[in-house]
Backbone as a chain_set.jsonl record, in Angstrom:
{"seq": "MRQFAVIGLGRFGSSVAKTLSEKGYQVLAIDIADDKVQDFSEIASQAVCVDATDEKALKAVGVDSVDVAVVSVGNNIEASVLITLVLKEIGIKEIVAKAVSEEQGKVLEKVGADRVVFPERDMGIRVANSLTSPKVSEHIDLSSACSIIEIKAPKDFIDKSLKQLSVRVKYGLNIVAIKSIDETGAESINPTPEADYKIKALDKLMVVGPNEKIEKLKQKE", "coords": {"N": [[154.329, -19.896, -29.827], [151.805, -20.82, -28.257], [149.233, -23.869, -29.047], [145.406, -24.239, -29.075], [142.577, -26.012, -28.1], [139.06, -26.116, -27.74], [136.379, -27.679, -26.719], [133.126, -28.099, -27.136], [130.665, -25.685, -27.07], [129.061, -24.388, -25.841], [128.072, -21.537, -23.503], [130.385, -21.252, -21.798], [132.45, -22.783, -23.002], [132.15, -21.198, -25.446], [133.25, -18.74, -24.602], [135.501, -18.799, -23.714], [136.842, -19.843, -26.26], [136.463, -17.393, -27.546], [137.712, -15.244, -26.569], [139.964, -16.321, -26.361], [141.148, -16.468, -29.091], [140.923, -13.578, -29.779], [143.044, -13.003, -28.943], [144.753, -13.831, -30.645], [145.436, -15.87, -30.725], [145.67, -19.641, -32.239], [143.274, -21.395, -32.367], [141.584, -24.489, -32.547], [137.911, -24.988, -33.075], [134.939, -27.139, -31.294], [132.081, -28.817, -32.01], [129.658, -31.048, -31.502], [127.508, -29.589, -32.363], [126.351, -28.785, -35.189], [125.048, -26.051, -35.477], [126.263, -24.793, -34.292], [128.521, -24.651, -34.545], [128.764, -23.441, -36.655], [128.485, -20.773, -35.887], [130.903, -20.382, -35.112], [133.344, -20.351, -37.351], [134.026, -17.696, -38.476], [135.058, -16.92, -36.698], [136.795, -18.311, -34.981], [140.547, -20.324, -35.317], [140.014, -22.679, -36.83], [137.091, -24.111, -37.01], [134.513, -26.983, -36.705], [132.496, -29.883, -36.904], [131.78, -32.685, -34.804], [132.126, -35.795, -33.141], [133.801, -35.712, -30.232], [134.309, -38.095, -28.746], [134.973, -39.658, -30.12], [137.862, -41.134, -30.668], [139.52, -41.292, -33.261], [138.177, -39.083, -34.877], [138.442, -36.929, -33.923], [141.481, -37.249, -34.173], [141.367, -36.778, -36.745], [140.457, -34.404, -37.382], [142.864, -32.481, -36.823], [143.024, -32.816, -33.55], [145.556, -34.068, -32.608], [147.863, -32.26, -32.318], [147.544, -29.963, -30.775], [148.22, -27.627, -27.696], [147.039, -27.425, -25.416], [144.048, -28.383, -24.314], [140.131, -27.838, -23.771], [137.814, -29.297, -22.415], [134.424, -28.678, -22.485], [131.958, -29.803, -21.739], [130.029, -30.022, -19.326], [127.641, -30.585, -18.317], [126.877, -32.903, -19.423], [128.285, -35.378, -18.229], [128.821, -37.767, -18.833], [129.929, -37.722, -21.173], [131.509, -35.54, -20.802], [133.667, -37.186, -19.594], [133.895, -39.185, -20.828], [135.408, -37.55, -23.277], [137.715, -36.483, -21.822], [139.408, -39.064, -21.395], [139.708, -39.676, -23.992], [140.933, -37.567, -24.873], [143.739, -37.936, -22.891], [144.572, -39.743, -23.495], [145.076, -39.714, -26.549], [147.086, -38.12, -25.86], [147.098, -35.158, -25.046], [149.538, -32.84, -23.82], [148.367, -30.692, -21.831], [145.261, -30.38, -20.205], [142.099, -29.098, -19.508], [139.192, -29.335, -17.866], [136.051, -28.784, -17.879], [133.933, -28.868, -14.915], [130.354, -28.825, -13.624], [129.726, -30.145, -10.96], [131.546, -30.749, -7.463], [131.226, -33.973, -7.614], [131.597, -34.553, -10.351], [133.659, -33.767, -10.864], [136.193, -34.928, -9.439], [136.001, -37.247, -10.394], [136.749, -36.457, -13.029], [139.318, -35.118, -12.701], [140.371, -37.503, -11.944], [140.551, -39.084, -14.295], [142.175, -37.945, -15.51], [141.985, -35.248, -16.483], [144.067, -32.123, -16.41], [143.374, -29.86, -15.103], [140.662, -29.433, -12.943], [137.624, -26.97, -13.769], [135.255, -24.504, -12.391], [132.476, -23.304, -13.481], [131.258, -20.007, -13.28], [128.836, -18.039, -15.253], [131.005, -15.675, -16.535], [133.372, -17.007, -16.49], [134.806, -17.895, -18.023], [135.942, -16.058, -19.754], [138.504, -15.581, -17.523], [139.819, -17.266, -17.396], [140.368, -18.225, -19.55], [142.618, -15.637, -19.872], [144.369, -16.889, -18.128], [144.826, -18.723, -19.208], [147.186, -18.38, -21.69], [149.462, -18.172, -20.697], [151.766, -19.99, -19.623], [153.228, -19.373, -16.756], [151.116, -17.762, -15.608], [148.449, -18.434, -13.132], [146.071, -16.584, -12.267], [144.356, -14.327, -13.684], [142.824, -11.528, -13.916], [140.499, -8.808, -15.272], [140.468, -6.134, -14.293], [139.672, -4.09, -15.892], [138.99, -2.587, -19.2], [141.504, -2.511, -19.356], [143.313, -2.962, -17.897], [144.276, -4.777, -15.535], [145.008, -7.375, -13.08], [147.237, -10.178, -11.98], [148.457, -13.527, -11.147], [151.011, -14.26, -11.101], [153.931, -16.676, -11.547], [157.458, -15.929, -10.475], [159.739, -14.822, -11.922], [162.975, -15.8, -12.994], [165.174, -14.109, -13.834], [164.388, -12.49, -11.001], [164.752, -13.762, -9.066], [165.716, -14.273, -5.363], [166.286, -11.408, -5.27], [165.707, -8.125, -3.293], [162.358, -6.436, -3.064], [163.08, -3.958, -3.2], [165.274, -4.03, -5.361], [164.338, -4.547, -7.502], [162.673, -2.732, -7.964], [160.333, -2.207, -9.206], [158.176, -0.89, -9.735], [158.931, 1.458, -11.333], [160.388, 0.531, -13.085], [158.822, -1.472, -14.788], [156.132, -0.491, -14.956], [154.068, -1.584, -13.074], [152.644, -2.855, -10.259], [153.693, -4.957, -7.268], [151.335, -6.391, -5.577], [150.502, -8.198, -3.83], [152.318, -11.178, -2.24], [152.715, -14.365, -2.95], [153.541, -17.205, -0.309], [155.413, -20.639, -0.987], [156.486, -23.296, 0.315], [158.741, -26.118, 0.1], [157.428, -28.448, 0.916], [154.773, -27.883, 0.23], [152.822, -26.081, 1.384], [151.368, -23.073, 1.192], [151.59, -19.465, 1.985], [149.941, -16.099, 2.386], [151.835, -13.108, 1.787], [150.275, -10.137, 2.629], [151.844, -7.335, 2.307], [154.374, -6.939, 1.578], [157.563, -5.87, 2.725], [160.07, -3.602, 1.869], [162.5, -4.516, 1.793], [161.814, -6.975, 1.362], [162.914, -10.447, 0.267], [162.62, -12.111, -3.085], [161.868, -15.203, -3.593], [162.358, -18.528, -5.215], [160.094, -20.699, -5.438], [158.246, -18.477, -4.949], [155.011, -16.515, -5.521], [153.758, -13.848, -7.644], [151.243, -11.354, -7.087], [150.427, -9.104, -9.185], [149.837, -6.21, -10.158], [148.68, -3.484, -12.592], [149.333, -1.815, -16.206], [147.192, -3.323, -19.235], [149.404, -4.033, -21.133], [152.092, -3.687, -20.101], [151.53, -5.453, -18.137], [151.523, -7.208, -20.129], [154.393, -7.822, -21.013], [155.918, -8.978, -19.116], [154.822, -10.952, -18.524], [156.496, -12.525, -20.519], [158.465, -12.354, -19.9], [161.777, -15.587, -18.663]], "CA": [[152.852, -19.947, -29.806], [150.352, -22.079, -27.868], [147.218, -23.551, -29.325], [143.933, -24.856, -28.258], [141.194, -27.057, -28.447], [137.884, -26.096, -27.598], [135.529, -28.871, -27.193], [131.785, -28.045, -27.018], [130.315, -24.074, -27.832], [128.101, -23.459, -24.984], [128.398, -20.181, -22.765], [131.887, -21.349, -21.224], [133.025, -22.971, -24.335], [132.201, -20.174, -26.551], [133.8, -17.502, -23.888], [136.882, -19.289, -23.865], [137.414, -19.655, -27.284], [136.625, -16.105, -28.518], [138.946, -14.769, -26.01], [141.537, -16.909, -27.022], [140.887, -16.199, -31.108], [140.897, -12.249, -29.966], [144.364, -12.884, -28.507], [145.669, -14.118, -31.51], [145.592, -17.63, -30.957], [145.193, -20.33, -33.206], [141.995, -21.842, -31.59], [140.269, -25.845, -33.207], [136.159, -25.087, -31.822], [134.688, -27.968, -31.718], [131.01, -29.238, -30.894], [128.572, -32.368, -32.104], [125.75, -29.546, -32.863], [126.529, -28.3, -36.268], [124.706, -24.637, -35.831], [127.493, -23.745, -32.549], [129.501, -24.633, -35.466], [128.99, -22.551, -37.832], [128.917, -19.053, -35.025], [132.78, -20.125, -34.74], [133.633, -20.295, -39.096], [134.532, -16.368, -38.473], [135.828, -16.274, -35.118], [138.474, -19.682, -34.608], [141.096, -20.712, -36.708], [139.317, -23.344, -37.443], [135.73, -24.765, -36.584], [134.342, -28.188, -37.113], [131.527, -30.648, -35.994], [133.203, -33.403, -34.864], [131.713, -36.264, -32.007], [134.341, -35.71, -29.605], [134.231, -38.954, -28.197], [135.268, -40.854, -31.934], [139.103, -40.586, -30.787], [139.976, -41.147, -34.681], [137.602, -37.861, -35.844], [139.628, -36.026, -33.328], [143.121, -37.331, -34.384], [142.018, -36.467, -38.063], [141.154, -32.706, -37.875], [144.054, -32.084, -35.975], [143.729, -32.643, -31.798], [146.727, -34.49, -31.564], [148.755, -31.144, -32.717], [147.315, -28.581, -30.01], [149.005, -28.152, -26.596], [145.66, -27.689, -24.418], [142.524, -28.708, -24.271], [139.327, -26.969, -22.99], [136.513, -29.802, -22.678], [133.861, -27.35, -21.971], [130.805, -30.092, -21.925], [129.902, -30.278, -18.164], [126.241, -31.068, -18.269], [126.995, -34.493, -20.014], [129.258, -35.933, -17.695], [129.707, -38.99, -19.459], [130.456, -37.49, -22.55], [132.87, -35.227, -20.737], [134.826, -37.775, -18.733], [135.022, -40.088, -22.225], [136.359, -37.224, -23.945], [138.865, -36.662, -21.498], [140.069, -39.842, -21.893], [140.381, -39.706, -25.775], [142.476, -36.81, -25.169], [144.618, -37.998, -22.499], [145.142, -41.356, -24.798], [146.327, -39.06, -27.519], [148.591, -37.322, -25.628], [147.066, -34.084, -25.232], [149.502, -32.059, -22.794], [147.4, -30.271, -20.967], [143.686, -30.801, -20.374], [141.65, -28.298, -19.008], [137.796, -29.47, -17.675], [134.862, -28.165, -17.192], [132.668, -29.461, -14.418], [129.257, -28.958, -12.572], [129.468, -30.731, -9.688], [132.349, -31.477, -7.118], [131.838, -35.338, -8.097], [132.163, -34.803, -10.982], [135.477, -33.4, -11.173], [137.353, -35.798, -8.91], [136.468, -38.58, -11.351], [137.393, -35.579, -14.526], [140.968, -35.535, -12.282], [140.817, -38.792, -11.713], [140.961, -40.663, -15.732], [143.379, -36.678, -16.708], [141.973, -33.746, -16.69], [144.588, -31.219, -15.33], [142.609, -29.125, -14.006], [138.86, -28.913, -13.61], [137.21, -26.135, -12.901], [134.201, -24.989, -12.18], [132.479, -21.673, -14.137], [129.83, -19.108, -14.044], [128.61, -17.78, -17.408], [131.485, -14.919, -16.91], [134.063, -17.488, -16.051], [135.308, -18.715, -19.424], [137.066, -15.299, -20.125], [139.261, -15.571, -17.061], [140.609, -19.116, -17.797], [141.456, -18.274, -20.94], [143.678, -15.715, -19.861], [144.874, -18.082, -17.355], [146.063, -20.177, -20.082], [147.32, -17.737, -22.933], [151.305, -18.143, -20.745], [151.736, -21.08, -18.254], [153.372, -18.688, -15.911], [150.148, -16.874, -15.015], [147.513, -19.337, -12.77], [145.121, -16.088, -12.716], [144.306, -13.361, -14.395], [141.424, -10.994, -13.587], [140.089, -8.233, -15.922], [140.008, -4.803, -13.543], [138.841, -2.325, -16.86], [139.449, -2.492, -20.284], [143.28, -1.58, -19.344], [143.689, -2.396, -16.629], [144.754, -6.148, -14.951], [145.448, -7.955, -11.57], [147.044, -11.736, -12.156], [149.283, -14.173, -10.336], [152.657, -15.346, -11.44], [155.736, -17.046, -11.012], [158.755, -15.13, -10.151], [160.858, -14.315, -13.083], [164.215, -16.378, -12.888], [166.125, -13.143, -12.658], [163.527, -11.742, -10.006], [164.694, -14.06, -7.471], [166.819, -13.831, -4.334], [166.559, -9.911, -5.148], [164.711, -7.431, -3.34], [161.51, -6.007, -3.974], [164.079, -2.693, -3.288], [166.581, -3.634, -5.941], [163.344, -4.712, -8.474], [161.881, -1.674, -8.418], [159.249, -2.789, -10.518], [156.327, -0.078, -10.575], [159.753, 2.145, -12.064], [161.019, -0.85, -14.761], [158.061, -2.283, -15.685], [155.126, 0.227, -14.987], [153.444, -2.709, -12.41], [152.642, -2.39, -9.105], [153.343, -6.059, -6.644], [150.149, -6.039, -4.572], [151.29, -9.463, -2.787], [153.29, -12.481, -2.965], [152.176, -16.099, -2.238], [155.192, -17.669, -0.585], [155.005, -22.171, -1.316], [157.674, -24.077, 1.359], [158.716, -27.139, 0.004], [156.027, -28.94, 1.438], [153.268, -26.979, -1.002], [152.083, -25.196, 1.701], [151.161, -21.574, 0.94], [151.167, -18.191, 2.97], [150.341, -15.178, 1.565], [152.143, -11.918, 2.483], [150.017, -9.155, 1.712], [152.006, -6.457, 2.324], [155.443, -7.129, 1.147], [157.883, -4.802, 2.762], [161.073, -3.544, 0.119], [163.347, -5.399, 2.081], [161.75, -9.205, 0.913], [163.7, -11.107, -1.062], [162.019, -13.278, -3.809], [162.175, -17.221, -3.032], [162.281, -19.489, -6.391], [158.466, -20.636, -5.62], [157.366, -16.978, -5.324], [154.07, -16.544, -6.69], [153.553, -12.455, -7.431], [149.958, -10.967, -7.199], [150.789, -7.626, -9.769], [148.827, -5.214, -10.764], [149.084, -2.394, -13.971], [147.926, -2.011, -18.143], [147.765, -4.582, -19.934], [150.257, -4.153, -22.535], [153.045, -3.832, -19.667], [151.882, -7.02, -17.87], [152.174, -8.493, -21.703], [155.68, -7.804, -21.136], [156.014, -9.117, -17.879], [154.643, -12.385, -18.651], [157.308, -12.879, -21.805], [159.987, -12.973, -18.808], [161.911, -16.287, -18.432]], "C": [[151.849, -21.335, -29.316], [149.376, -22.441, -28.258], [146.391, -24.752, -29.141], [143.062, -25.447, -29.039], [140.459, -26.828, -27.264], [136.677, -26.914, -27.383], [134.218, -29.096, -26.044], [131.65, -26.426, -26.714], [129.146, -23.543, -27.425], [128.533, -23.007, -24.44], [129.528, -20.654, -22.575], [133.011, -21.606, -22.199], [133.871, -21.54, -25.338], [132.88, -18.691, -26.096], [134.893, -17.667, -24.434], [137.716, -18.991, -25.121], [137.306, -18.234, -28.187], [137.382, -15.116, -28.211], [140.294, -15.097, -27.077], [141.876, -16.448, -28.607], [140.967, -14.739, -30.891], [142.498, -12.106, -29.311], [144.803, -13.321, -29.501], [146.519, -15.773, -31.775], [145.294, -18.517, -31.607], [144.135, -21.62, -32.221], [140.722, -23.253, -32.826], [138.928, -25.688, -32.211], [135.667, -26.313, -32.27], [133.013, -28.479, -30.972], [130.245, -30.755, -32.025], [127.339, -31.118, -32.433], [125.983, -28.452, -34.182], [126.045, -26.195, -36.638], [125.405, -23.877, -34.592], [129.048, -23.731, -33.812], [130.107, -23.294, -36.143], [129.152, -21.046, -37.472], [130.431, -19.033, -35.24], [133.478, -19.933, -36.199], [134.148, -19.317, -39.0], [135.625, -16.282, -37.652], [137.363, -17.414, -34.912], [138.896, -19.681, -35.616], [140.631, -21.42, -37.66], [137.873, -24.033, -36.652], [135.134, -25.803, -37.018], [133.496, -29.577, -35.887], [131.914, -31.815, -36.372], [132.54, -34.22, -33.364], [133.05, -36.411, -31.627], [135.127, -37.073, -28.735], [134.638, -39.411, -28.964], [137.016, -40.144, -31.483], [139.944, -40.898, -32.643], [139.373, -39.806, -35.579], [138.53, -36.569, -35.21], [141.079, -35.548, -34.198], [142.985, -36.258, -35.813], [141.021, -35.028, -38.144], [141.794, -32.057, -36.647], [144.537, -31.253, -34.642], [145.168, -32.558, -31.292], [147.833, -33.11, -31.323], [148.749, -29.834, -31.485], [148.293, -29.073, -28.464], [148.248, -27.549, -25.513], [144.584, -27.838, -24.613], [141.881, -28.231, -23.506], [138.181, -28.271, -23.324], [135.38, -29.569, -21.661], [132.367, -28.511, -22.018], [130.287, -30.982, -20.62], [128.369, -30.761, -18.03], [126.318, -32.405, -18.932], [127.916, -35.058, -19.054], [129.481, -37.195, -18.375], [130.819, -38.836, -20.249], [132.1, -36.776, -22.289], [134.094, -35.932, -20.057], [135.311, -39.265, -20.364], [135.998, -39.202, -23.047], [137.641, -36.644, -23.201], [139.736, -37.346, -21.208], [140.823, -40.132, -23.151], [141.194, -38.816, -25.169], [143.902, -37.01, -24.506], [145.291, -39.468, -23.477], [145.798, -40.51, -26.084], [147.748, -38.143, -27.127], [148.72, -35.949, -25.904], [148.45, -33.968, -23.846], [148.948, -31.612, -21.783], [145.691, -30.129, -21.018], [142.772, -29.878, -19.353], [139.538, -29.352, -18.715], [136.868, -28.784, -16.98], [133.779, -28.88, -16.335], [131.518, -29.023, -13.569], [128.988, -29.518, -10.945], [131.328, -31.059, -9.122], [132.916, -33.113, -7.23], [132.162, -35.558, -9.521], [133.603, -34.526, -11.96], [136.591, -34.141, -10.302], [137.1, -36.736, -10.055], [136.913, -37.766, -13.065], [139.157, -35.895, -13.764], [141.038, -36.727, -12.645], [141.567, -39.622, -13.544], [141.982, -39.149, -16.453], [143.318, -35.944, -16.725], [142.949, -32.968, -15.504], [144.447, -30.365, -14.79], [141.482, -28.837, -14.701], [138.522, -27.112, -12.552], [135.343, -25.755, -13.353], [132.916, -23.075, -12.484], [131.443, -21.022, -13.56], [129.98, -18.958, -15.394], [130.191, -17.031, -17.867], [133.206, -15.421, -17.003], [135.521, -17.769, -16.984], [136.459, -16.869, -19.961], [138.485, -14.907, -18.217], [140.21, -16.897, -16.82], [140.873, -18.881, -19.516], [142.785, -17.39, -21.066], [144.665, -15.607, -19.569], [145.76, -18.988, -18.246], [147.037, -19.702, -20.943], [148.94, -17.584, -21.872], [150.953, -19.205, -18.915], [152.2, -20.421, -16.861], [152.53, -18.069, -15.006], [148.944, -18.234, -14.373], [146.137, -18.4, -12.466], [145.444, -14.928, -13.476], [143.102, -13.288, -14.801], [141.116, -9.924, -14.275], [139.464, -6.804, -14.758], [138.662, -3.639, -14.296], [139.306, -3.239, -17.887], [141.27, -2.601, -20.552], [143.783, -1.854, -18.667], [143.54, -4.014, -15.924], [145.518, -6.386, -13.743], [146.359, -10.07, -11.913], [148.675, -12.122, -11.364], [150.314, -14.778, -11.225], [153.489, -15.826, -10.466], [156.506, -16.238, -11.138], [159.527, -14.921, -11.281], [162.162, -14.877, -12.819], [164.712, -15.471, -12.338], [164.988, -12.258, -11.143], [163.982, -12.417, -8.749], [165.967, -14.205, -6.847], [167.244, -12.266, -4.694], [165.718, -9.494, -4.432], [163.833, -6.526, -3.347], [161.923, -4.141, -4.697], [164.733, -2.491, -4.953], [165.724, -4.11, -7.298], [162.981, -3.17, -9.129], [161.103, -1.575, -9.89], [158.301, -1.845, -10.939], [157.515, 0.962, -11.073], [160.328, 1.478, -13.551], [159.993, -1.047, -14.921], [156.276, -1.338, -15.346], [154.005, -0.424, -14.28], [153.776, -2.816, -11.091], [152.503, -4.469, -7.875], [152.841, -5.983, -5.401], [150.301, -6.774, -3.211], [152.12, -10.662, -2.94], [152.765, -13.419, -2.143], [153.398, -16.548, -2.045], [154.617, -19.541, -0.754], [155.958, -22.952, -0.783], [157.564, -25.455, 0.459], [157.798, -28.707, 0.607], [154.823, -28.845, 0.393], [152.555, -26.688, 0.155], [152.246, -24.138, 1.426], [150.689, -20.585, 1.948], [151.077, -17.339, 1.987], [150.613, -13.882, 2.613], [151.764, -10.613, 1.93], [150.364, -7.61, 1.619], [153.194, -6.105, 2.71], [156.537, -6.354, 1.619], [159.349, -4.689, 1.532], [161.978, -3.798, 0.749], [163.077, -7.059, 1.524], [162.481, -9.098, -0.432], [162.635, -11.806, -1.957], [162.65, -14.198, -3.972], [162.096, -17.552, -4.637], [160.735, -19.828, -6.367], [157.575, -19.141, -5.249], [156.238, -17.039, -6.146], [153.632, -14.532, -6.425], [152.095, -11.975, -8.03], [150.693, -9.537, -8.294], [149.663, -7.57, -10.535], [148.897, -3.974, -11.791], [147.959, -2.28, -14.763], [148.577, -2.774, -18.069], [148.925, -4.729, -20.333], [151.115, -4.13, -21.257], [152.567, -5.404, -18.865], [151.82, -8.068, -18.779], [153.264, -9.059, -21.366], [156.341, -8.709, -20.252], [155.963, -10.642, -17.797], [155.708, -13.148, -20.08], [158.308, -12.934, -21.084], [159.988, -14.367, -18.997], [161.44, -16.168, -16.786]], "O": [[151.413, -22.354, -29.852], [148.389, -21.728, -28.078], [146.71, -25.939, -29.083], [142.845, -25.42, -30.251], [140.815, -27.112, -26.121], [135.81, -26.605, -28.2], [134.101, -29.68, -24.967], [132.582, -25.913, -26.095], [128.395, -22.74, -27.978], [129.675, -23.43, -24.259], [130.084, -20.445, -23.653], [134.085, -21.014, -22.302], [134.977, -21.126, -25.685], [133.043, -17.738, -26.858], [135.353, -17.018, -25.373], [138.737, -18.312, -25.232], [137.901, -18.023, -29.244], [137.779, -14.249, -28.99], [141.045, -14.592, -27.911], [142.998, -16.132, -29.003], [141.131, -14.248, -32.008], [143.014, -10.989, -29.264], [146.002, -13.197, -29.249], [147.392, -16.373, -32.403], [144.09, -18.343, -31.798], [144.571, -22.549, -31.541], [139.698, -23.069, -33.484], [138.823, -26.066, -31.044], [135.848, -26.667, -33.435], [132.785, -28.507, -29.763], [130.569, -31.12, -33.155], [126.233, -31.556, -32.751], [125.728, -27.265, -33.983], [126.449, -25.41, -37.496], [125.177, -22.77, -34.104], [130.094, -23.084, -33.853], [131.114, -22.588, -36.185], [129.671, -20.204, -38.205], [131.102, -18.028, -35.477], [134.408, -19.133, -36.091], [135.268, -19.509, -39.474], [136.736, -15.772, -37.797], [138.56, -17.171, -34.758], [138.362, -19.328, -36.667], [140.653, -21.194, -38.87], [138.032, -24.424, -35.496], [135.129, -25.658, -38.24], [133.743, -29.98, -34.75], [132.268, -32.201, -37.486], [132.395, -33.462, -32.404], [133.738, -37.109, -32.372], [136.246, -37.029, -28.223], [135.123, -40.335, -28.31], [137.384, -39.02, -31.825], [141.091, -40.492, -32.833], [139.851, -39.47, -36.663], [139.088, -35.626, -35.773], [141.566, -34.499, -34.619], [143.778, -35.37, -36.123], [140.929, -34.622, -39.302], [141.318, -31.33, -35.775], [145.286, -30.317, -34.36], [145.786, -31.883, -30.469], [148.502, -32.99, -30.297], [149.639, -29.0, -31.316], [148.811, -30.146, -28.155], [148.937, -27.117, -24.589], [144.133, -27.03, -25.425], [142.407, -27.964, -22.426], [137.674, -28.265, -24.446], [135.283, -29.99, -20.508], [131.43, -27.847, -22.463], [130.128, -32.202, -20.65], [128.333, -31.695, -17.228], [125.255, -32.988, -18.721], [128.821, -35.24, -19.869], [130.651, -37.578, -18.365], [131.955, -39.309, -20.264], [133.183, -36.984, -22.836], [135.223, -35.451, -19.96], [136.325, -39.873, -20.707], [137.067, -39.629, -23.484], [138.601, -36.329, -23.904], [140.805, -36.892, -20.802], [141.947, -40.581, -23.374], [142.305, -39.254, -24.869], [144.952, -36.604, -25.003], [146.396, -39.814, -23.893], [146.942, -40.724, -26.486], [148.775, -37.737, -27.669], [149.625, -35.391, -26.526], [148.442, -34.831, -22.968], [149.069, -32.231, -20.726], [145.098, -29.736, -22.023], [142.938, -30.197, -18.176], [138.962, -29.884, -19.664], [136.87, -28.327, -15.837], [132.828, -29.433, -16.887], [131.959, -28.801, -12.442], [128.152, -29.211, -10.096], [132.208, -31.441, -9.894], [134.054, -33.566, -7.1], [132.842, -36.505, -9.916], [134.179, -34.843, -13.0], [137.785, -33.921, -10.502], [138.096, -37.021, -10.72], [137.297, -38.411, -14.041], [139.975, -36.696, -14.216], [141.713, -37.075, -13.614], [142.548, -40.319, -13.803], [142.432, -39.184, -17.598], [144.332, -35.287, -16.959], [142.831, -33.034, -14.281], [145.244, -29.929, -13.96], [141.152, -28.429, -15.815], [138.869, -26.525, -11.527], [134.546, -26.304, -14.114], [132.777, -22.102, -11.743], [130.517, -21.795, -13.312], [130.718, -19.389, -16.279], [130.736, -17.331, -18.929], [134.115, -14.687, -17.391], [136.723, -17.818, -16.722], [137.588, -16.892, -20.45], [139.154, -13.876, -18.15], [141.134, -17.174, -16.056], [141.557, -19.481, -20.345], [143.753, -17.701, -21.761], [145.616, -14.94, -19.976], [146.804, -19.63, -18.126], [147.941, -20.518, -21.122], [149.692, -16.751, -22.378], [150.349, -19.122, -17.846], [151.648, -20.835, -15.841], [152.876, -17.799, -13.856], [148.587, -19.028, -15.244], [145.084, -19.031, -12.374], [146.572, -14.598, -13.844], [142.397, -14.033, -15.481], [141.991, -9.302, -13.674], [138.277, -6.588, -14.515], [137.69, -2.974, -13.938], [139.849, -4.327, -17.694], [141.965, -2.719, -21.562], [144.845, -1.283, -18.42], [142.36, -4.36, -15.853], [146.506, -5.73, -13.415], [145.594, -11.031, -11.998], [149.632, -11.389, -11.113], [150.194, -15.765, -11.95], [153.726, -15.623, -9.275], [156.315, -15.56, -12.148], [160.575, -14.917, -10.636], [162.682, -14.04, -12.082], [164.908, -15.369, -11.127], [165.463, -11.301, -10.53], [163.771, -11.963, -7.625], [167.05, -14.262, -7.43], [168.389, -11.885, -4.452], [164.672, -10.139, -4.504], [164.339, -5.452, -3.672], [161.572, -3.464, -5.664], [164.765, -1.456, -5.619], [166.418, -4.077, -8.314], [163.011, -2.695, -10.264], [161.248, -1.114, -11.022], [157.718, -1.807, -12.022], [156.784, 1.873, -11.461], [160.562, 1.932, -14.67], [159.945, -0.398, -15.966], [155.285, -1.974, -15.706], [152.891, -0.046, -14.643], [154.941, -2.87, -10.699], [151.429, -5.064, -7.791], [153.442, -5.665, -4.375], [150.271, -6.358, -2.053], [152.538, -10.939, -4.064], [152.442, -13.339, -0.958], [154.29, -16.526, -2.894], [153.406, -19.724, -0.633], [156.498, -23.532, -1.725], [156.455, -25.871, 0.123], [157.994, -29.899, 0.367], [154.146, -29.761, -0.072], [151.391, -27.074, 0.039], [153.442, -23.87, 1.308], [149.678, -20.728, 2.635], [151.716, -17.426, 0.939], [150.057, -13.608, 3.677], [152.423, -9.984, 1.102], [149.629, -6.764, 1.109], [153.454, -5.358, 3.653], [156.819, -5.734, 0.593], [159.569, -5.476, 0.612], [162.875, -3.112, 0.258], [163.871, -7.984, 1.354], [162.628, -8.39, -1.428], [161.615, -12.082, -1.326], [163.802, -14.238, -4.404], [161.695, -16.604, -5.312], [160.052, -19.281, -7.233], [156.358, -18.986, -5.354], [156.291, -17.494, -7.288], [153.311, -14.035, -5.346], [151.794, -12.153, -9.211], [151.704, -9.061, -7.778], [148.919, -8.303, -11.186], [149.686, -3.261, -11.172], [146.74, -2.402, -14.642], [149.632, -3.123, -17.538], [149.578, -5.655, -19.851], [150.791, -5.271, -20.931], [153.267, -6.4, -19.048], [151.952, -9.278, -18.596], [153.448, -10.275, -21.311], [157.377, -9.235, -20.659], [156.751, -11.392, -17.22], [155.488, -14.297, -20.463], [159.241, -13.602, -21.532], [158.937, -14.894, -19.363], [161.518, -17.151, -16.048]]}, "num_chains": 1, "name": "protein.A"}
């Protein structure tokens, strides 16, 4: 199971950290403000008060063992850039950084952020859900029991038609659209795929259905 660090426990960071923790993931919650850290002492796996621009301090609390680090100090541009640089130097596999402007986002990407987000207050939950599986690029809660996700086509779906797959019968889910990506990276969306459409290796599926069914689909290779 992937491990996460969330650096910066403002509204966005708190939402990400809380959602990941509720899903059972190990979360290292970090902030320079002790009161914010205290709020997460019983929510996250570990909550620490640390200056995240200090590489030695981050290593001391175990950041180098996480798979994904979320930098949520977007209002402090200098700090977010420095923290991203430090995380890159440490060797974190995936760095997700919050930005408050397009300019800041471009800088964060240049210094090593793998993904930049421009969140409103409620976006943290969506980002956290998408992070829990590297195959899922989007996760939107439609209700407490139902969601829609964008997911890479599982290996055993490739070269099979929608009719052959019979996803609704076998998995209790509906494929509502298919995003195709060609070898040049150009995308096209088919909002009404026919039953004889054959899934391609680079296809992404827009799937809707009960959350427990979606979680099972996420586990497929």
